[in-house]
N, C-alpha and C positions, 0 to 999 in steps of 0.2 A: 654202049648198050642202046638198043632201039626202044623207043617209047611205044607202048601199045595204046592205041586209042581207047578212051574210056568205054565206048560202046562195045568194042571187041572184048575188053576185059570183063565187063559186066555180063556179056553173053557167055563167056567162058567160066565165070565164077561157079555156077551150079555144078558144072562138070568137075571142077577142081575140088569142090567140097564133097562130092559124091564118089570120087575116084576110089576104086577098090582094088587097083592093080597091086600085084605083089612087088616087093622091092627089087626082085631080080628081073622083072619084066622090062621090056624096052619102053622108055618114056614116050608118051604120046605128045602130040603137038601142044595140047593144053598144058601138060606138065612142063614144057619148055618155055613158057611165058616168063620173061624176066622184066621186072619193073625197076627203074632206078630208085634208090633209097631217097626219100625226101630229106630236105635239110633238117626238118624236125616234124614231129607229130604232136598235135595238141588234142587231147580228148576232153570232151565236155559231156556231162550226163544230167539227166533229169531236169529238163528245162521247165517242165510243168506250166507252160504258158506264160512265163515271165520273160518277155522279150527284152525289157530294159536291163535286167540282170545278165541276160545272155550277151547283149551288145557290150555291156561293161566288161565281161570276161574276155570277149573277143578283142576289145580294145586294149585291155591290160596285157593280153598275150601278143599284141602287135599284129593281129591278123586282119583287122579292119581299121579304117580311118574314122574320123568324126561323123562321116555320112554313111557309115556302115558299108563302104566299098572295100573289097578285098585288097589288102596290102601285104599279105603273107608270103608273096612270091611262090616258091615251090613247096611251102609247108603244107601239111595235110591236116585237115580238121576232121576229127572222128566224133560224131555225136552218138552217144549211147543213152539208153534209158528213155524215159517218157518225154515227148515233146508236148503233147497235149495231156491234160489231166484235170487241172483245177484252176489254173491261172486265168486272168482276164485278157491276156494277149496271145491266145492260141493262134489266131489267124496271122498275126504279125510274125510269130515264130516260124510258121510254115513259109510265109512269104520271104522272110530273110534267108532261110535255108535254101529255098529254091533260087533266090537271087544269087547267093554265094556259089551254088552249084554251077550256074551259068557263066560266072565270071572267070 
């Protein structure tokens, strides 16, 4: 299967979510996007600005090393819920998520 570049998938995602075609209709190019299944998916939610706890979870899951660099291979990290809310490390949480996205 061919990998779809992240930017192409991100651009196509709204169309996928808003698709209203009937099941009998010919699939569009957007509907034919196939992505390989990751080796595993790790979901984390409600960081609430606690970057230390977030890094601990990522390390426990084997997704980052001691310096918070990605070591998860083709695993997919899904962050759900609040990143910012009440914790003292909101900027650090955002910086880490941005850094992981780029790795």
